[in-house]
MARMIMAR-498701 format. One record per residue: x, y, z of N, C-alpha, C, O in turn. Coordinates in pm, whole numbers, plus 50000, padded with zeros to 5 digits. Example, Ala and Ser with C-alpha at 12.3 -4.5 7.8 and 13.67 -1.06 7.14 Angstrom:
2
513194943150780512304955050780513204967050780514244966850846
512854977550708513674989450714512905000350787513415011450804
//
This chain:
446
449104808270435447424806770477446774801070449446074797070542
446444796270326445524790470293445664772170308444854762870312
447024773270311447664757570355447024751770461446384741370459
447234758970554446664753570674444984756370741444304748570808
444734766970707443404766470683442844751870602442424742370669
442874751570531442104742570389442554727670449442014717170416
443544728770533444134713370637443234713770774443014704370850
442774727770786442214727070902440384723470895439594718370974
440284728570771438934722270724438614708770691437474704370702
439684701370647439954688070626440024681170756439254671670772
440844684470852440994677770987439934675771040439634665471100
439074687871019438144690471097436474676971055435674669771116
436864681470899435774669770871435894657070897434924650370933
437354650770878437814638170864437924633471036437904622371087
438034644971086438024636571258437374638571317437554638871439
436174641171251434354642071362433834630271374432804629971441
434344616971317434134606871337434944601071453434424592871528
436084604871467437384595971525437214606971666436524604171764
437954619071652438084629771739436894640271778437374650271831
435624640571769434804650271781435034662271861434604673571835
436074657172003436644671872070437204680271961436974692171980
437874677671850438804685771766438184698871749436994698771719
438834711771764437844721071732439004727371624440074732471657
438554725871504439614730671388439684746271373438854754471413
440964748571301440864759971297440254770971198440534782871212
439694767971131438604772171046437094775971110436404784471054
436674769871219435974770271261436194779971414435294784171487
437084780971425437214794571571437654802971456436904812671455
438374803771374438604820471289436964823871234436574835471243
436154814571184434744820371186433874823171268432784827271229
434134821871389433314821371493434004835971529433244845671534
435144837471549435724848071621435684860971486436014871871533
435474861271390435114872871275433884878571261433534889571220
433084866171316431384867271328431294875571442430634885871430
432004872371584432124878771687432634892371748432394898671852
433544894471626434634902971662433874921471688433434926071582
433754928871786433504940171821434144950771725433514961171703
435464948371664435894957371604435364960471437435524970071361
434574945571424434984940071303432974945471267432494948271157
432364945271385430864949271391430874963971382430104971171318
431764966971451431554982271474432384990971315432185002571282
433154982571254433604986471152432884988671026433174995870931
431844980471046430424976970916429684988570987429194996170903
429424992571118428645004871092429395018171022428735025370948
430875021171051430935029470991430595031270849430255042270806
430685018270758430785016070648429375022370622429235031670542
428415017170689427115020470693426915036770683426245043170601
427815041870807426995052970797428145059070704427765070670690
429235057870640429615063170546428705061570382428545071370308
428305050670357427085049670281426025060870283425555065970182
425745063970402424785072470381424795084770389423865092770374
426535087570428426905101870386426655100170251425895109170217
426955092370150427745096770055426365097269978426375103569872
424735089470031423515090269993422905104970039421765106869997
423305112670096423175123370155423465136070093422835146670096
424955131570015425715139969901425395140569805425635150069731
424745130669775424405126569638422405136169600421725140569508
422385134969699420675142669726420795155269685419975161369616
422115160469739422075175469747421595179669636420605186869631
422415174569505422025179969360420485175969322420325173569202
419565175069387418265170469360417285179169392417695187669472
415795180769354415215190669391414335188169533413555178669544
414515196169617414275199269749412485204369748412005212969675
411705195869858410145206069864410205207270010410395198370093
409985221470031409725225270147408115227970184407715237770121
407255223170254406285230570287406175237770464406895237770564
405045242570430404575248770573403695251070601402895247970512
403085256970714401815263570759402035269770858403045267170921
401045281170907401145293370999400055296971087398995295971025
399885300871205398455305571284399075312171365399965307371434
398665325571371398725335771470398205342971500397355346271417
398205349971609397085350971693397505367971712398535369671777
396845379671666397445394871690396785402271774395595399171775
397115413071863395965418371938396835435071933397985437371896
396065442171973396285457171979396165463371825396485474771791
395695454371751395505461271557394835469671560394175471671662
394745477571456393555489571479393395489071294394145483271216
392355495971268392355495671116393145507871098393495514271197
393505512370956394985520170927393695528170812392815521770753
393855540570805393855545270622395275548770594396135555070656
395215542070468396635543670364396015552070253395485547070153
396135566370278395995573770155394225569870101393365571770186
393815565169973392715561269965391965546370004390845541769982
393575539470096393135521670049392865520470247393365528170329
392145510970272391755509770445392615496270446392565486270374
393205498870527394125487270603392685483970733392145490770820
392505468770678391095468670774392045458170932392995451370893
391795457771061392235451271175391845437271151390685433471162
393205427171106393135414371097393865406071235395085404971238
393075400871337394135397971439394345383371422395365380771486
393915373271372393835356571329394305361671185393825371471129
395275353771136396085352471059396455335271020396885328471113
396295329270895396485314770859397275318470697397375328170622
397645306270700398895302970603399035288270540398685279270617
399505284270409400255276270398400735275970300400005280270210
401715272470269402895268870138403395257570117403285247170183
404195260769982405275247369922406305253869829405995258069717
407575254469883408785257869816408895246469722408075237669747
409735243969615410615236369534411695244969462411535253869379
413005239069522414195244669480415195232369443415525222769512
415565236169304416635232169256417775237069203417715245969118
419235230969255420065237969272420625239769062420395229768994
421155249769005421535246868897422645250668848423025249868731
423585258169005425185262568943425995260369118425725269169200
426485254269141426845258569260428505259369272428905258969389
429485260469173430645261369144431435248069178432665248169170
430785237069214431845224269216431335217869371431685206469405
430425227069465430435223069566429405207969591429395199969684
428685208669475427705194969559428735184269470429225175669544
429115183369339429775173869293431065170669365431525159269363
431735182069439433125179169493432145167569625432175155369612
431435173969731430865166569824430535151969771430515141269832
430335154369663429925137369647430985126069604430695114069606
432435131669558433495131769539434045127769665434655117169675
433865135869765434285134369857433735122569976434445116770058
432505121469959431505108570035431975097069976432405087470040
431875097669810432585082669773433465077969802433495065669810
434785087269838435875076969838435665074670014435905063870067
435225085670085434955082270225434435072070255434825067770363
433435064070188432805049870202434055041770154434485032870228
434725044670026435855034469982437135032170119437775021870142
437195044370186437895043570280437505034370356438275024970370
436215034170429435745030070500435615013870471436055004870542
435025013070369435424993570339436384989870298436324979370234
437624996270313438764991170319439504990170454440354981770486
439054999770522438894998670677438504988970729439144986270830
437544980670700436754971370761437384955970688437154944270719
438334962470572438864950470537440324945270612440784933870622
440804957070655442154960170771441834952970891442634945370946
440134956470953439644952571072439854939571059440474933371146
439324932970936439064919770930440304913970931440514904871010
441134917670857442434909170864443394910370965444384903070953
443304920171092443704923971220442944912971280443674905471344
441664909271279441244902471384441724886471311442264878671389
441554882671194441854868671163443384868371179443754856671178
444334876471193445864873371249445834866671412446294855771448
445014879071510444694877771603444194865171690444484862171806
443294858271591442984849271592443524835071567443364825171638
444164836271462445364826671428446614826171519447424816971504
446784835671614447854837071689447544825971793448154815571819
446054832871861445424828971960444924811271953444644803872047
444944808571815444624795571795445924785971811445944775971883
446984790771734448144788371743448824786271915449514776671951
448494795171981449154795272066448624784472209449274781172308
446854780172162446654767672236447124757672174447424747572238
447264758172045447944742471991449344742872060449874732672103
449824753272067451394750372137450954750572302452024749372363
450194751172370449664747972525449444735972523449854728872615
448894731872438448474714872430449634708172419450174702872517
450084707872311451694700972273452474702872404453214694572457
452154716172452453244715572573452864703872675453674695272711
451494704572719451224697972838451374683672788451524674772871
451354680072623451344663572614453074660472648453324652372738
454234667272571455564675272650455794671072744456374660672775
455194681472822455734678872966454984667273027455774661773104
453904661373027453544648073060453924639573047453644630973131
454884635672925455614624972849457044628472958457474618873022
457634639872973458764643473066458594634173210459384625873254
457624637573252457234637373401456994617373385457714609873451
456254613673322456014598673305458174590273284458824580973332
458354600073197459914595773244460854596973353461614588573401
460654608173380461104609673515461174600873621462094596073687
459454599673623458654589873710459434573573692459644566373790
459684570673591460234558773544461524552573604461954542073653
462024569073561463534567673624463864568573788464874566073854
462444573473825462864580174010462464565574024463254559174093
461084556173959460994545674038462814533374051463344528674152
463114532773944464284523973948465304528174035465694520174121
466054545074025467034544974144466184543774267466824544474373
464644541774277464434540174453464694526574500465244522674603
464234521074416464294502474383466014500674409466514493674496
466624507574327468414504074369468894509374512469704503574583
468134523674547468394529374701467994518674799468594514274897
466824515674747466404505774861467094494974884466954489674994
468204487874767468954477974744470234481874767471194474074761
470344495874798471754494974844472554501174743473494507774788
472444500774635473284504974532473974513974477475104513474430
472634529174493472804545574491472594547974593472104541074682
473084562474593473294569574738472094579074766471384582074670
471804584174889470974590374930470664603874817469644607974762
471754607174816472324623974662471144615874572469924617374558
472114606774518471164603074387469804601574400469144605774304
469164596374495467574594974503467174608474476466494611974380
467974621174633467094629474593467444641274471466734651274485
468154641874384468674644374303467644639874166467204648474090
467354625174150466144623874078464924631474113464154635374025
464704633874252463264635374291463554648074290462404652474302
464204657074285464184673174242463744674374087462824681674052
464324668074017464194660873859462664662273854461984670573794
462324652473930460764649973920460154660273934459454664973845
460324666174059459334678774096459414688873968458334692873924
460584692973906460854698473850459704696573710458764703773675
460204685373659459104682973540457254681673569456344682373486
457214680273675456184682073727455414693473776454204695673782
456514700573812456494717573790455944723773631454914730173608
456924719873543456964725473410455354714473319455104714473199
454724708173408453584702573393452704709473379452034712473280
452674713373513451614724673593451814736473537450794743173522
452774740973503452844753973442451964755673285451194764173241
452614740773223452074739373077450484740873080449944747272991
449714734873183448564731773234447664745173235446554746273182
448484756973319448394769273327448014777773194446974782173146
449224777973165448964782173000448014778772897447484785572809
447934766572931446744758072797444854768072905443984773572837
444814767672980443704773273030443884788173015442894794973040
445094794872974445204808672930444964806172809444274815172761
445114801272764444734797372569443164801872512442514808772433
443144788272654441544784672615440504797872660439484800072595
440814804472756439914819072802440474830172677440164841172722
441084832072556441534838972527440464835172392439514842172357
440894821972326439594817672226438264818172258437404820872175
438034815672377436434818572427435794834472465434664837772502
437364844872432436894856272457436824862072304436114871872281
437474856772212437664859572078436244853772007435384860071945
436324841472035434884840371964433404839072043432364834171998
433604844372157432134841972257431614832072241430404833572261
431894820772211431364808672271432264798772342433444795872322
431374794372432432304786472522432754774772461432074771172365
434054765072503434554756072472433894742272543433024743772628
434154734272519433594717172588434854715972671435824721472618
435124709772800436044706672840436824694272745438044694772764
436564687672685436994681972597437684686572494438644679972454
437374697972437437784704772333439234703272363439814703072472
439754702272222441554704572175441464706372048440844701071956
442454717872064442454722671896443524710871794443924700071837
443764715471680444604706671580446254713971639446574723471710
447094701871555448114698171580448944713671480448234715271380
449774721071480450024730671391450724724071306451834724271359
450864715771164451434714571067452844717371100453414727171148
453244705071055454884708171055455674717470935455004718370832
456674722770934456914732370798457294721370688457884710670700
456854726670597457654720870455459204722270449459914712570421
459644733270472460834737070455461414754170453460604763470455
462344755570451462884766470494463114778670380463714788770415
462654777270253462854783370176461644794370157460484790270157
461914807870141460254819070139460774826469992461804830469938
459544825469971459494833069838460204849269820460094855869923
460764855069730461194867269708461044874769782460164870569857
461404885069815461434894969909460104906669844459074911969885
460974906169713460354917269639459054912069581458134920169576
458854899869537457624893169534456794897069626455814900769561
456604898269712456104897269871455844911869889454724914969931
456714921569863456324936769865455514938269742454474943969774
455534936569664454594940569553453214934469587452294942469577
452784917969637451914918269684451264925069779450034925569783
452034930869861452104938469969450994952969944449934956969991
451804956769858451054967469828449624970569752448674978169769
450164956269623448894956669598447714948269647446674946469582
448044941669803446614934769869446194946869926445134952469899
447484952870049446844956970217445954966770171446124975170082
444914964570247443604974770275444024985170315443424995170275
444664986270366445534995870488445765008270378445195019170385
446805003970268446745011970146445695018270078445675030470062
444735010070034443845013069971443255023570053442925034670011
443135019270173441695030870297442515046470287442005057670282
444065042270287444915056770300444635066470117444275078270113
444825060370025444675065769894443315072969855443105083369791
442185060869934441025069469931440795078370018439695083670001
441475082670117441395093170218441945101570133441385112370114
443075098570069443835111170007442585119469922442015130069945
442445109169810441375112969686440135124569775439705135469737
439845117369898438525124469951438825139970015437995149070015
440205140770072440745152170121441115162870010441165175070029
441395155469879441525166969772439955169569746439555181069731
439275161069743437725165069708437235178969787436935190169744
437285173269922437025186370002437335198370010436655208270033
438755196569982439455213769884439055217769770439605228569746
438365214469687437555213169583436495222869613436385232969544
435375219569751434485223169802434525236669860433855246869842
435495233469933436155245369993436675259969886436565271569926
437195256569763437525268369675436545268469632436475279869587
435155261169599433915263669525432955275269671431855278869627
433125278869766432805284469834433235299669796432725309269853
433975300669721434405316969681433475319269584432825329669572
433395308969509431735316369364430305314169420429725310569523
430035319169278428475323769343427525313169376428315304669417
426325307669386425365293769401424185300369306423925312269319
423575293169224422425296369169421395285069133421785275069071
419965286669177419015279369245417545284669172417085296069180
417145276969123415595276869082414785279069198415235276669310
413545283869178412515279869300410985282569168410615287169060
410705275969277408745276969251408255273469379408755265069455
406995282269403406355280669515404965284669486404495290569388
404325279269610402525282869635402525281769753403035274669839
401385295969737400935298869885399775300269877399165302569772
398985298170056397435298170016396845306470165396635300170269
396645319870153396885324270294395495333770314394725338570230
395505334570461394675347470519394905349570645394835343070750
395425368070588395225372670411396505371070371397305366970455
396985374570222397565366570139398395382370157397815392670125
399965382370219400325398970207400415402270051400435414370029
400475393369928400445396569799399815405569808400195415169741
398705407069882397375415169823397015431269904396545430470018
397185441369863396995450969902396215458969878396155462969762
395335464269977395315461870086394665446970119393715441770060
395415441570226394815424970247393565428470283393265439270334
392625417370253391235417370346391885400170387392835393070351
390515399070500390165389970580389465378870485388245377870471
390515370270418389895364470319391255355070252392385359370228
390645338570230391475336170160392245337570023391395335769935
393495340169964393965343769857395005329469813395465323069908
395205326869728396465321269674397145332069546396805341669476
398135324269568399655333169510401195316269446401575305769495
401465323669327402405313269286403595318669195403555328769125
404485311469208405865323269156406975308669094407005296469115
407775318169011408715306168978409755318868908409535328168830
411235312568995412485324668971413595316268950413605304068963
414355322168924416025317668946416535329169099415995339669134
417515323269151417945335069237419565326669270419935314969276
420235340369287421715337469238422205345669384421745356469421
423035339369440423845342569626425265340569581425635331169511
426095350669628427215358269638427945359169757427615368769826
428695353369794429495357169937430755365169883431785359569844
430555378869884431605385969831432595388769938433725392769911
432235386870049433105388270131432985385970272432135393270322
433655376770369433445373470499434945377470541435855381270467
434945374970724436025378570804437105367870778437825365270873
437275362170677438435349770671437875335970695438535325870719
436215336870682435775322570709436215314270574436755303170574
436005319170504436335309370337437655305670349438015293970347
438615317770366440175314670366440435304070463441185294570442
439635306570595440115296270672440045283570660440975275970688
438935280070618438115266570570438985260170458439385248570475
439335268070328440405264770270442015258170309442765249470266
442005267270406443335263870475443585249970551444585242870547
442245248070629441835235870686441935226770614442925220370645
441315221670513441455212570406442635212370311442895205570211
443165220470365444405219370253445445209970339446205201070302
445135216370486446385209170573445845197070627446605188870679
444445194670619443995180170635444825170270516445565160570531
444405176170416444955169370255446335168270257446745160270172
447115172870316448685170570331448665158970465449325148670460
448055161570545448205150970674447745137570608448425127670635
446755136170532446125124870482447555115870415447965104470436
448045126870328448885121770211450185117670324450975108870288
450365124070458451345118770519451565105370611452545099570656
450305103570615449615090770669449845079670529450445069070547
449435082670424450095070170330451285068870314451935058470315
451585077670303453565077770291453865066970413454475056570387
453465069570530453455059170690452825050270669452835043570772
452145044770583451505029970557452605024770476453255014770506
452755030270400454065025470238454785022870339454665010870365
455735029870438456955026570522455975011870620456254999870614
455045017270687455015001770777454664988570726454784977170771
454094994670592454044978970505455334974670437455384962470416
456344981370398457284975170373458354968070507459074958170490
458204977470664458624972870756458004954770822458564944570863
456474959570796455814950170879456164938470720456264927970784
456344934870601457304925870530458584918870555458924907170570
459224931570555460234921270610460434915570744460874904570777
459984926570820460234914970940459474906971027459674902571140
458124905770911457404889870881458394877770863458604868170938
458904880970746460014872370622461144871270744461664860170756
461554881570834462634878070926461924866671037462304855271012
461534866971084460814862371202460404845871161460744836071227
459684845771049459034833670984460814826670967460964816971041
462104830470881463324828270860463384819870982463374807570985
463444827971080463814827271181463454814871245464424807771272
462174809771279460894801271292461784787671235462434779371299
461534788971095462064780571037463604773071041464014761471034
464064783071052465744774971129465364771571245465114759571234
465214773971326465014767571445464004758071514463894756571636
463104750571395462424738771356463584729571350463814719571419
464414735971238464924725571183465974719271260466114707071257
466954729171349467604730771456467184722671606467774714371674
466214727671615465404717671738464794706671680464784698171769
464264701871576464234688371530465524680771577465514673371676
466724683071496467584678571502468434672071680469014662171725
467844689271735468494684571892467424678771970467394677372092
466234674671855465464661571958465684647771925465394638572001
466074646871839466514633671784467554630971849467544619971905
468814639771864470254639371941469504636872098470114627572151
468614640872172468834643772314468024629572319468134623372425
467064622572195466344609372256467354598772263467354588972338
468364602572159469874592872155470514589672322470734581072408
470654608772272471694608472417470964601072547471774596572628
469624599372577468944592672690469184580572686469794575672781
468744572172572468544560772566470334554072580470554542072596
471294563172569472404556072545472994560172738473264552172828
473004573072738473224574072907472654559873030473104553073122
470894562972922470264553073063471064532673051470994524073139
471554531772949472064522872880473524519272985473914508773035
473944530272988475324531673028475244530273167476094523573226
474324535773227474234541873364473364527573443473394525373564
472604518773336471964507173370473664494973387473664484973458
474554498473327475674491873329476534495773392477654491873358
476464503173485476774508973567478064513973542478944513173628
478374522573363479434528173354479124546373297479754554473228
478174546473351477844563473394476934567673487475834562173500
477464580473579477164584073674475344585473649474844582973540
474764588573734473314589573750472834603073739471654604873706
473564612473762473804627173714473244626173558472124627173507
474674623673504474254621873352473144619073301472814626973212
472404610373323471064605673271469924616873299468934617673227
470174626073417469114631973469469374645873383468514653773343
471394646973359471434654873205470514655373074469854663573010
470754645673071469884638272938468414637472921467764639372818
468004634173046466784638373043465954654673051464734656173057
466734662973051466484676173120466424679272993465344683772957
467604678072881467844684172755467214676772654467614678972540
466084666372673465604658772617463764665472671462834661072603
463494672772755462334676572809462504689172732461494694272685
463944696372709463874714272693463634709872507462674714772448
464524701272438464514698472336463264697272288463024704972194
462264689072326460504686472270460094697472290459474701772193
460164706272399459764719772443459614727172301458714729472221
461194729872317461594735272157461554731172074462294737772000
461054721872012460214714971871458984724371857458614731171761
458294722372020456344726571999456524741271986455624747471929
457554747872030457644758272016457844766771885457344777871866
458514760971810458824759771675457984759071565457894765071458
457434750771618456504745171539455414751471492455004750671376
454544762471649453684773571649453754780771619452884787071560
455624786671659456154799371607455774801871437455234811071375
456404787871400456214789071226454844792171187454694801271106
453814785871233452354790071195452004798571253450904801471207
452344807171360451894821571344452544828971233451844835571157
453934828271218454714836671119453864832270973453434840670894
453784823670962452854821870838451794833070824451684841070731
451154832070922449774842270898450394857370967449614865971005
451804859070978452354872570991452284875470871451494884370840
453014869470776453504872470664452074868970558451714876970471
451834864570567449934864170526449294877070527448604882470440
449724881570657448774895870702450034904470636449694913070555
450804903570650452004913970580451284914570440450824925570409
451154906170369451004905070203449714907370153449404906370034
448944910570247447154913770215447074901670209447144899570088
446954890970263446224875570254445484867570322445274855470310
444994877570415444074878570547442704887070518441874887770609
442514892270416441344899670385440024889470389440094877370413
439084895070366437794890970389437644880470238437154869170239
438224887970110438254879570001438754868070013438074858869967
439894865170069441144854370079439954848770160439324840670092
439374850770301438734840070354437024834970341436344829070425
436724838970226435364835070161435434826770189434534825770274
436204812970179436044801070175435684794370349435214783770391
436194806570410436084800670574434474805770587433634797870630
434124817570553433374822070572432444827270441432634837970382
431224815470401430634816770279429534831470334429064833470446
429404839570213428894849670230429964859870270429404870670286
431054860670289431624872170391432144880370236432424891970264
432284878270131432254886070037431414894069965431754903669895
430074889169988428824893269882428424909070032427894920070012
429014902470182428454911170243429214922670246428654933570256
430684921570238431424934170212430924936270100430624924370087
430574940670008430334946969879429304953069905428764959969818
//
């Protein structure tokens, strides 16, 4: 991955003075990561998780509740209670402030803190996974654009060759040296070459539209992508080495592990609901009348208190038991998702290796086939001009050359995409690995 991204940056810098219309892979990747709705949405998920973590941390701190009241009563009458006269007070006012400090929750608060902390870690890892997915999609789209551009060039070259051959055949037909059938066969092959060129042009327009969609930025009419680098060799690192890297680096695995830890913490919280809670309270009230004064007087009085409250839900109709069972089931569910992620990662690495190896082998074969096809065209053309070969043999040779050139273009692009897919499978397309493409990306993720 780093090889062709660094090459893209270098080509973009070196080509600025020569071919300013070349759009480098690094700039497209950066624009796509910045524009991605999925990546921005995952950032909001990280911020939401951080906010929940802050809420959980605040639950263990003192809380202050303040309030005021003003009421108007009607139909009240004075009453004599023994030797006390209870006056008629139809307007009553009050203000209060209460400070509460949890002293013991049996693990409710600490468990919630752990759960939200692990949930935030899972969200961060999830954002990293989204970044890797966007990077892979962008690289695949970019090299598809490059493939389409090279296919257009190859198709144009095939049309030029067929046009030259058609001109030769037409001149010979006019001189009565070839039959109508030979001229018509050559014209058919020329039209096929033009059709292939038109198809390649449509694929190029489609690839450009996909690049615009991913980056959210328009492309200049003259903009062209880099040419995919030629593969260096068919050898790949060992499978065991790449599997180890994948299990160590893939953010999906880190996210699943954090989710398992968060689920275990939620189980701890639900178990704590079976035990008592202890809170310290201190309050102050200023009211008219003050209900703690008896008999009440139509005047302002204040009171204050400090105490410890113990609450214990000793029985409920299965609510706590049901909540605990749900939390345990959720824990089992995320453990299964973690195990599935491990299996998926193994399959990703092995599949990416197989596809890349196939692309590398195909590149080697198609390159040799292209050289043979070029030689075949030269030989068939020379023999035909000397009257030693049929014109149909030249047409066949031209068609094989066009197919061989298209196969090389496809193989080179497939190798570039295959390397990106293998880097993704091994966890090498995260924010940290792309920090040289997006300055500040690492700091933003932390």
